[in-house]
N, C-alpha and C positions, 0 to 999 in steps of 0.2 A: 498712114495720113489722120490729119486731124480730122474733125468733124463734128459741126452744128450740132448741138442738147439742147434743146429752148431758146434761150438767150446768148449761151455760152459758148462757145468753144471748148470741144475733148480733145488732148492728144496721149498719145500713147510716149508713158516714162519708161525706157529699160532699166531690167534690175538685174542684180549677180545670177550668173547659173541659168540667161535667159528669158528669164521672163519677162512681161509688160505688166505696168500697171497705168492703167484709165484712168487720168486727174484732169480736173477742171480750169481752164485758163486764167477764166477770171476775167474775158473778154468776149466783147461780140466782134473784134475785127480777125478776121481771119486771116489777112498779111502776118499779124506780132503772134497769129496763132502756130503758124507755121514755122516763123524763127523759132518761139518758145519750143518745137519740138526738135528743131536741126539740133536747137542749142547743145539738149536732152543727150541727140543720138551722137555728137561731137562730145561730150563728158564722159559717155560711156566707154567711146572710141580711146579716152585717155583712162580710162577705171577708176574714175572720181566717183568709187562708189558711197562715200561718205556725203556729197553732196548731194547724190538722188536720193539717198535711202532720207535724208533729211527731207523732200518734197513727199517722201510715199511715206514715212517710219520704215521703221528696221526689217530687211527681209522674212517673209514669213517663217513663222517655229511654229512646233509641234508643243503644247501642252501637253503631261503626262495623259490627262483625259481623253487624249489625239482632237481635243480639239485647234484649231489655227488660232494666232495671235497676229497682233501688229501693232507695234507702238504710235503712238498719235504723231503727227506730222509736225517740223519744231519749223520750217522752211516754207516759205508761200515763193507758188514758181514765177510769179512775174518777180518776187525778190531777186530772186537767184537770175531772172534775164537781166534785172537792173544792173548788177554784182558782176555778170558778166561779158555785157556791152562795156562796163566801167573800167574794166580787171587791167587795163595800161595805170591806171592809176593808185592800183590798190586791193579796192573794196573784196576783191574776191578772198585777200590773205586776209583780207580782216574777216570773211565770213567768215573761212576756214575758223579762223579762233578765235568765233563764238561757238562754232556748232564744235570745239575740243573741248567746252565749258562743259561745268559739270553743275547738275540740277542738286544741289546740300538737301534740298527739301526733302526725298526717301532715309537721308541719315538720320534725320532726327529721330523717326521711330527707332531705326537700326541701337540709336547710344540712349532713347531712354529707355531696351531697353537691354541695356547691358550694363547701365547704372546701378535697377531694379537686379539685377541679376546680385549684385554687391552689396546690397541693403539686409535685413533683415522683412522677412514676407509682408507688416503690415506698416511700413515705413512709407509716408508723405512726399516723400523728397524727390520719388520722379515724378510726381505729378507737377508739383512746386517746378520743379528747373524743367517741366515742356510749358508749362503754363507761362515762363518768363521766356525760353528762346520762341516760342511762337507769335511773339509781340515783334518779335522780329522779319522769322520764317515763317508765313504759313501757311496751315496745313495745306495740301492739294495745288497749294501756289507756287509755280518757276520761280528757285533764287537760285541764281549764279555762284558758280565759286568764286566767279570776280567781280561780284558785289561784296565781298567780303573781308569792305575794306576798313582800313584806320578810320577814316573819315565818315563813315558808313557806320560803325558801330559810333564813335563818337554822336553824332549826333541823333542816332538813336537812343543811347542815350540819356542825353539832353531833354529831346521828348516827351520823355516817360513823365508823365505828373506822377509821381510818386517825392518821396524825402530820400535823401542821401542814403543815412539806409537801408532801405528797401533796394535804392536802385545799385547799390553793391551786391544784391543777393542777386538782380539781374543778369549785372557782370559776372561774376561768379559762376553762372547756369552758363552765360555764354562760354565763357573760358574750360567752363567742362566741356562742352559736345568741340568747342577747334580742337583741346586735347585729344581727343577720340576720336578729327576728322586727322590731323597729325599720326597716329597710329596704323589710321586706317590707310595711308597714303595719299589722300584725297587732294591737303594741304601738305604744304611744304612745312610752317611753322605756324606757333598762333600768334593773331593779330591783335587780342586781345591785352597778349604781356603789354604791349606797346599804351597798351589806353590807361592812364590814371584815374586809379579807384578814386573814388566820391568816397567824400569822409565818413567817416564811421560816428554814429552816437557813443556817445559818454556811456562808461560801462555804468547800467546805474545799481546804486548800494542801496535801496529804501530797506529799511529792517523795523520788527519789533521790539521791542524787550519781550523777558516770558510775561511779564503781570499784562502787557496789550496784545498777548495772543491767545493768552487765556480768556482777555474778554470777547477775541473777536470769534473763537471758538463757542464760547459758549453763549451769542447772542441770534447763532445756526440753529434753526432745526435739525432734527434727525431726517435723513443719513448726510444733510451734508455737511454737521459738526464733525463726524469723526473724518469725511472728506477733506475736510480744513487741521483737523488734528495730524493725519498722514500728513499730508506735504508736511506739515510744519515741522513734526517728528520725524520726516527721512529724505528733504530737501528733491521730495521726488515730486516730477512736473504732473502737469493736472492730465496733459495724455496718456502717460503709464498711467495713475489713479485711476481712473476713470476704467482701467479694460484688468484690474486686480480682481483674480477669484477667494474665493478659499481654501484653493488647493496650494493657493499662492502663499498662503501665508503659514511660518511654521512657526507653533503656540509654544516650543521647546527653545527653539533659540532666539526666536522674538522677530525675524526677519521677512520680509518680503519679495518677493522675485519682481521686478518690476521691468514690465517689456516694452520698455523705451523704444524707438524705432528711429531719432534720426541719424546716431551712427552706433556703428558695432558696441560701444562705451556703452551708451546708455540701456542694453540689454543688460541687466542686471542685478545682484539681490544685494536690499539695503537693510540697515539693522533698523527698530523702530527705538527711539530714545522713549524712555520708561515713563515718564509725562505722556507721553501719546502713547504708550501700550494697552491704560487703563480703557481708551476707547476704541481701541480695536481690537482688543478684545470683549467687550463687554457686546460690541456691534456684532463679529463672529457664531455668538451662542448659537443662533438658532440657522444659519446658515449650513446648505450641505456642501460639500465638496465642488461638485460642479456649478455652485451659483457662484454669480459673479457680485462682489461685494456693491456695486450700487448700481443696481437694475435698475434703467431706462434716465440715468444721469445722465447728462450732453456737457461739455465744457461750458454752453449758452446757460444754463441751469444754474450751475456751479456759479459759472459769472455772476448772473443776479442777483443769487444768496449773499455772497460776497458782500457784491458792493450794496444789497440793501440794509447788510449788517453794519457796514463802517459807515454809510451816511447815520443809521443810528445810535450808532460810539459815535459820532459826532466830528470836528473839527483835525482832529488827531489820527485820523484815520481817513483822510479825505483825498491822500492821494497812493494811499497803498493797495497795491494792483495786485491779484491773485498768483499770479507767477512770482511776487517778493517772497512767497512762503522759501522760496530756496535759498534768498537771500540770509532770511529770518535764521532760515535752520543754518547756516554757513558759516555767520557772527558768532553765534553763540556756540555753535560744535568750535568755530578757532580758539574764543577769549575759553573755551574750559579748558585749552592744549590739548584738544586731537591733531591728534598728523594728519599732516596736511594729505598723503595720501588718501587717507580715510575720508576724508573731505572730500575729493574729486572723485572718490571710487563710489562713494553717496548719489551726488550732483550727478554723476555718469559722466563724466571727463574722462578722455584717455589718459590724461598726467595731472602733473598740479600745474603747471603752468598757468591756467586760468584761474585758477585761484589764489593762488601767487600775485596773481597783477589787476584782479576785479578786491581780494579780501586782504590784502598783503599787510596793509594798515591798521585790522584790526588785532592790534596786538594785548596779551591778557593781563590785570592790573598788577600791581603786587600784592596784593590782596587772592589774586588768584595763582599766582606761583607761589605764594607759601600756603598753598591749601596743595597745590603739584607735589610740593617738598616732601607733605604730611603724608599725601598717600603713597608718597616711596619710602620716606622708611616704615611705613606701615604696609606694606609689601615686603619689601627686606625683612622687618623684623620678621614673616610668615613665611617665608624661603628658609632665614636660618632656622627656624623652628624645624621646619620640613625635613630637613637635613639632619640637624642634631636628631632627630629624632627617627631617622632611617637607621647613621651611626652607629645608636641602641640597638 
């Protein structure tokens, strides 16, 4: 029977296996409390355990350590009573539909673990993905499956105070999450597919000629000078360059291990151009095998050094970013006749598609073509000489 406890009444809510749980009704009206308790008894007779579980939380279960746990209630007694008394209007059916909904918030953590398992250990992609998706699905806050709609996603993207290129990254992160939900059979299809991607930024193609690259490098103090030479002479990104250790540098082949993390292709070996090798060779002479090439340097301190050097050098360097070293490397390599596959591997691209898209217009000059032909003739002559010597 219902009884008063303080200012409100308490009723007994039936559970599976004959258990009962005491719950506050939230009212001091005894008649209402008795009607609520009668409703609970009738729901139990109808075996409406899903509704009753929503009032008390799921039935008690034992954890591995022997402790008992109960999930958080998701329904208020008076809310259920209101739906029960108006069930002829379909309110109880709508309540059942709501309870059948799924909270997507816990799936975010599972998705991030799955993403991290497919990427290099030090990749920052999982953290960025989680940051993007958490702006829609906050941590420890219920987010219903039914709320993940086309309209909600469009509104979320539109409300972000970021540029369109950055908004594309948010959309890509959410699409990855939704793809995971589809595979986990939580949702039937990916709603992000129907959402038009924001406008992409035009591919940046700012680069320097070799004379200007040399000026920029020499305008910086060590070890920033060698860092800049390494980036310009390999196409390596700053995050990978700062992770290089002495043991990653092969003096015989003039190759460096680039521990990139953005994709699997970014973890690669790169060749150092001859002009840049002189800087690297001089820099590594006193380093032990386990020592980092640039201890204490960060992308921020490197960026400050680069920016200060550009400011000193004048207007011709005003809009040249540190990341543009990759563009300078790629343009110079393509102009010199390097195969697109080689350029793609140096930059850490999985194939030549991006190289062709961004740098396809940098065709060799007529003089450069003649130089390639001269080199090819020399190679032919050397091979012929070797074959002749072998035959003799």
